[in-house]
LOVO-719690 format. One record per residue (C-alpha): residue number from 0; residue in three letters; x, y, z. Coordinates in Angstrom, 2 decimals. Example, Ala and Ser with C-alpha at 12.3 -4.5 7.8 and 13.67 -1.06 7.14 Angstrom:
REM LOVO-719690
<r><nr>0</nr><rest>Ala</rest><x>12.30</x><y>-4.50</y><z>7.80</z></r>
<r><nr>1</nr><rest>Ser</rest><x>13.67</x><y>-1.06</y><z>7.14</z></r>
This chain:
REM LOVO-719690
<r><nr>0</nr><rest>Met</rest><x>-23.55</x><y>-17.57</y><z>-17.72</z></r>
<r><nr>1</nr><rest>Lys</rest><x>-23.53</x><y>-14.36</y><z>-15.71</z></r>
<r><nr>2</nr><rest>Thr</rest><x>-21.20</x><y>-11.61</y><z>-16.93</z></r>
<r><nr>3</nr><rest>Pro</rest><x>-18.84</x><y>-10.14</y><z>-14.33</z></r>
<r><nr>4</nr><rest>Pro</rest><x>-19.43</x><y>-6.56</y><z>-13.17</z></r>
<r><nr>5</nr><rest>Lys</rest><x>-17.67</x><y>-3.89</y><z>-15.19</z></r>
<r><nr>6</nr><rest>Ile</rest><x>-14.51</x><y>-2.31</y><z>-13.88</z></r>
<r><nr>7</nr><rest>Lys</rest><x>-15.33</x><y>1.27</y><z>-12.93</z></r>
<r><nr>8</nr><rest>Gln</rest><x>-12.89</x><y>4.15</y><z>-13.26</z></r>
<r><nr>9</nr><rest>Val</rest><x>-13.83</x><y>7.37</y><z>-11.45</z></r>
<r><nr>10</nr><rest>Glu</rest><x>-12.22</x><y>10.60</y><z>-10.30</z></r>
<r><nr>11</nr><rest>Ser</rest><x>-12.24</x><y>10.60</y><z>-6.52</z></r>
<r><nr>12</nr><rest>Phe</rest><x>-10.56</x><y>11.77</y><z>-3.36</z></r>
<r><nr>13</nr><rest>Val</rest><x>-9.80</x><y>10.09</y><z>-0.05</z></r>
<r><nr>14</nr><rest>Val</rest><x>-12.18</x><y>11.21</y><z>2.70</z></r>
<r><nr>15</nr><rest>Thr</rest><x>-10.97</x><y>9.00</y><z>5.52</z></r>
<r><nr>16</nr><rest>Lys</rest><x>-9.39</x><y>5.67</y><z>6.30</z></r>
<r><nr>17</nr><rest>Arg</rest><x>-9.85</x><y>3.23</y><z>9.17</z></r>
<r><nr>18</nr><rest>Arg</rest><x>-8.54</x><y>-0.04</y><z>10.54</z></r>
<r><nr>19</nr><rest>His</rest><x>-10.86</x><y>-2.72</y><z>11.91</z></r>
<r><nr>20</nr><rest>His</rest><x>-9.55</x><y>-5.16</y><z>14.53</z></r>
<r><nr>21</nr><rest>Pro</rest><x>-11.81</x><y>-8.21</y><z>14.80</z></r>
<r><nr>22</nr><rest>His</rest><x>-12.68</x><y>-9.50</y><z>18.24</z></r>
<r><nr>23</nr><rest>His</rest><x>-12.46</x><y>-13.26</y><z>18.65</z></r>
<r><nr>24</nr><rest>Leu</rest><x>-14.02</x><y>-15.48</y><z>21.28</z></r>
<r><nr>25</nr><rest>Phe</rest><x>-10.85</x><y>-17.55</y><z>21.53</z></r>
<r><nr>26</nr><rest>Lys</rest><x>-7.66</x><y>-15.90</y><z>22.71</z></r>
<r><nr>27</nr><rest>Asn</rest><x>-5.50</x><y>-18.02</y><z>20.37</z></r>
<r><nr>28</nr><rest>Ala</rest><x>-7.46</x><y>-17.12</y><z>17.23</z></r>
<r><nr>29</nr><rest>Pro</rest><x>-5.55</x><y>-14.98</y><z>14.71</z></r>
<r><nr>30</nr><rest>Lys</rest><x>-6.46</x><y>-11.30</y><z>14.84</z></r>
<r><nr>31</nr><rest>Ser</rest><x>-5.72</x><y>-9.88</y><z>11.42</z></r>
<r><nr>32</nr><rest>Pro</rest><x>-6.97</x><y>-6.32</y><z>10.98</z></r>
<r><nr>33</nr><rest>Ser</rest><x>-8.88</x><y>-5.17</y><z>7.91</z></r>
<r><nr>34</nr><rest>Tyr</rest><x>-8.21</x><y>-1.81</y><z>6.28</z></r>
<r><nr>35</nr><rest>Phe</rest><x>-10.84</x><y>0.47</y><z>4.75</z></r>
<r><nr>36</nr><rest>Val</rest><x>-10.70</x><y>3.73</y><z>2.80</z></r>
<r><nr>37</nr><rest>Thr</rest><x>-13.68</x><y>5.99</y><z>2.11</z></r>
<r><nr>38</nr><rest>Phe</rest><x>-13.60</x><y>7.73</y><z>-1.27</z></r>
<r><nr>39</nr><rest>Glu</rest><x>-15.83</x><y>10.55</y><z>-2.46</z></r>
<r><nr>40</nr><rest>Ile</rest><x>-16.54</x><y>10.18</y><z>-6.16</z></r>
<r><nr>41</nr><rest>Gln</rest><x>-17.57</x><y>12.70</y><z>-8.82</z></r>
<r><nr>42</nr><rest>Asp</rest><x>-21.32</x><y>12.60</y><z>-8.10</z></r>
<r><nr>43</nr><rest>Gly</rest><x>-20.72</x><y>13.41</y><z>-4.41</z></r>
<r><nr>44</nr><rest>Ser</rest><x>-21.49</x><y>9.93</y><z>-3.12</z></r>
<r><nr>45</nr><rest>Gln</rest><x>-19.10</x><y>8.12</y><z>-0.83</z></r>
<r><nr>46</nr><rest>Leu</rest><x>-17.80</x><y>4.61</y><z>-1.25</z></r>
<r><nr>47</nr><rest>Glu</rest><x>-15.99</x><y>2.63</y><z>1.45</z></r>
<r><nr>48</nr><rest>Leu</rest><x>-13.77</x><y>-0.16</y><z>0.15</z></r>
<r><nr>49</nr><rest>Glu</rest><x>-11.52</x><y>-2.65</y><z>1.88</z></r>
<r><nr>50</nr><rest>Val</rest><x>-7.95</x><y>-2.17</y><z>0.68</z></r>
<r><nr>51</nr><rest>Pro</rest><x>-4.69</x><y>-4.10</y><z>1.13</z></r>
<r><nr>52</nr><rest>Tyr</rest><x>-2.35</x><y>-2.88</y><z>3.89</z></r>
<r><nr>53</nr><rest>Glu</rest><x>0.16</x><y>-1.59</y><z>1.31</z></r>
<r><nr>54</nr><rest>Tyr</rest><x>-2.46</x><y>0.77</y><z>-0.14</z></r>
<r><nr>55</nr><rest>Phe</rest><x>-3.75</x><y>1.73</y><z>3.31</z></r>
<r><nr>56</nr><rest>Thr</rest><x>-0.33</x><y>3.09</y><z>4.27</z></r>
<r><nr>57</nr><rest>Phe</rest><x>-0.06</x><y>4.84</y><z>0.87</z></r>
<r><nr>58</nr><rest>Phe</rest><x>-3.24</x><y>6.91</y><z>1.28</z></r>
<r><nr>59</nr><rest>Ile</rest><x>-3.47</x><y>10.30</y><z>2.96</z></r>
<r><nr>60</nr><rest>Glu</rest><x>-6.80</x><y>12.03</y><z>3.56</z></r>
<r><nr>61</nr><rest>Gly</rest><x>-7.32</x><y>14.51</y><z>0.73</z></r>
<r><nr>62</nr><rest>Asp</rest><x>-5.45</x><y>12.48</y><z>-1.91</z></r>
<r><nr>63</nr><rest>Glu</rest><x>-7.05</x><y>12.95</y><z>-5.32</z></r>
<r><nr>64</nr><rest>Gly</rest><x>-6.86</x><y>10.53</y><z>-8.19</z></r>
<r><nr>65</nr><rest>Val</rest><x>-8.51</x><y>7.88</y><z>-10.31</z></r>
<r><nr>66</nr><rest>Leu</rest><x>-10.12</x><y>5.00</y><z>-8.43</z></r>
<r><nr>67</nr><rest>Tyr</rest><x>-10.54</x><y>1.62</y><z>-10.12</z></r>
<r><nr>68</nr><rest>Tyr</rest><x>-13.00</x><y>-0.82</y><z>-8.57</z></r>
<r><nr>69</nr><rest>Gln</rest><x>-15.26</x><y>-3.68</y><z>-9.55</z></r>
<r><nr>70</nr><rest>Asp</rest><x>-18.55</x><y>-4.11</y><z>-7.74</z></r>
<r><nr>71</nr><rest>Arg</rest><x>-17.39</x><y>-3.52</y><z>-4.12</z></r>
<r><nr>72</nr><rest>Ala</rest><x>-13.80</x><y>-4.66</y><z>-4.69</z></r>
<r><nr>73</nr><rest>Phe</rest><x>-10.91</x><y>-2.18</y><z>-4.70</z></r>
<r><nr>74</nr><rest>Leu</rest><x>-8.54</x><y>-2.68</y><z>-7.64</z></r>
<r><nr>75</nr><rest>Ser</rest><x>-6.17</x><y>0.31</y><z>-7.68</z></r>
<r><nr>76</nr><rest>Phe</rest><x>-5.77</x><y>4.06</y><z>-7.30</z></r>
<r><nr>77</nr><rest>Glu</rest><x>-3.68</x><y>6.43</y><z>-9.42</z></r>
<r><nr>78</nr><rest>Arg</rest><x>-2.89</x><y>9.56</y><z>-7.44</z></r>
<r><nr>79</nr><rest>Thr</rest><x>-3.07</x><y>12.84</y><z>-9.36</z></r>
<r><nr>80</nr><rest>Lys</rest><x>-2.74</x><y>15.23</y><z>-6.40</z></r>
<r><nr>81</nr><rest>Arg</rest><x>-1.50</x><y>14.85</y><z>-2.85</z></r>
<r><nr>82</nr><rest>Leu</rest><x>-2.26</x><y>17.40</y><z>-0.15</z></r>
């Protein structure tokens, strides 16, 4: 049995956020947007994660805090500083 990826906890800040609107071939198809936030973590690398709408509206570029994620899945963010 394969073990699940570890939950990672890292100091980070919000670099940017974006909304993606899918384009459908059929005009009656649902068009639910996806929401993404790019975080810069301690080692200087950037990580873009899809986040729920509620978190997307919560984030402001420059927010600092602790990011929790597993593999490429966003779990939560605890803000420590807001610009």
